[in-house]
N, C-alpha and C positions, 0 to 999 in steps of 0.2 A: 504494500500500500504506500508507494512513493507518492509524494505530493510536491508540487512546484508552486512557489508563491512569488509573483513578480511585484516590483515596486519601482518607484522613480519616475513614473509617467507624469505628464502634466502638459501645460501650455508653455510654449517657447517662441520667441520672436524669430523671424526669418534670419537664417545665418547663425543662429545660436547653437548651443550645445546642451546635451542632456545625457545622463547616464542611467541606464536601466539595470536593475539587479534581479537575480533569480536565486532563491534559496531552496534547496531540496531538503525534505524531511522524510523520515521513515526509511532511511538508508544509512549504512555505515560508510564512513569516509573512504575506506579502502575499496568498497564496491562502487562508489561514485566515480572513481577513476576509469572504470570500464565503460561508462556511459558516453554515448555521443550526445552532445548538447547543441542546441540551436535556438535561434530567435526567428520567429515567423511574424508576419503582420498581415492584417486584413482590413479592408475598407468595405462599407456596405455595397452590396451588389457585385463585389469582386471576389476572386478566388484568394484564399490564403496563400501567401508565398513565403518561401524561406528567404530570410535576409542574410543570415550569417550562421555558420556552423563551426564547431570546434570539437576535435577528438580529445581523448584523454592525454595524448602526448602533444597537445597544442597545435595540431595541424588544422589550419583554418581555410575556409572558403567563403566567398561573398557573392551576392548578385552584383552584376556590373554597375548598377545605379548607385551603389553605396561604397564601392571600392575607393579607398583613399579617404573616405569620410567616417566610416564606421569601423570600430575595432571590437571584436569579441575576445573575451578572456575568461579564464576559469581558475579556481583554486580548489583542488580536489580535497584538501584537508578540511577546508571550511565548507565544502559542498555548495559552492556558489559559482554563478556565471554572471558576467556583466556584458553589457553592450554600451560602449562609449560612442555617442553620436555627435558629430560636429558638422558645421556648415549645413544645418538643416534647411530643407526647403519644403514647399507645399506638398510635394510628392511623398514626403515622409509621414504625413499625417495618417494615422491608422491606429488600430488596436494591436499592440505587440504582445506576442505570446511566447513564453518559454516552453521549450520542447526537449524531451529526452527520449533516447532509444537505447535499448539493450536487447540484442537479439530481436525477437518478435514483439517485445514489450515496449509500448509507447505511452508516454504520459504528457499531458498538456497542462500548462498553468491556466489560471482564470483570465488572464489578459490584463493589460494596463494601457490606458489611452494616452496617445501622444498627439498633440495638436500644435501645428506650426502656423503662425500667423505673421502677417506683414506689420 
């Protein structure tokens, strides 16, 4: 019964920065290391898309639209994942979800709203 809890969402001005956090519960730190973690986002009427992903050994990948602006990181001991977002634009406005996968087991967080305004 792993649970993911996101925080750090909110409103930010165009070009600003925001850092999202995701904390895992119901799992031992040593087990957390084996999880692939990611951040997804979704806007109404659109498909949920993967924004950034990170493996237990810190291998990362990003969608093209956020490369150079977003950075995903993790601390396996603390069982946390972060998404540092900079140079935010209107395209980044969405509900952001923390995601975890281990084998066939997938867990989603409840989501946190990020709104970018001019």
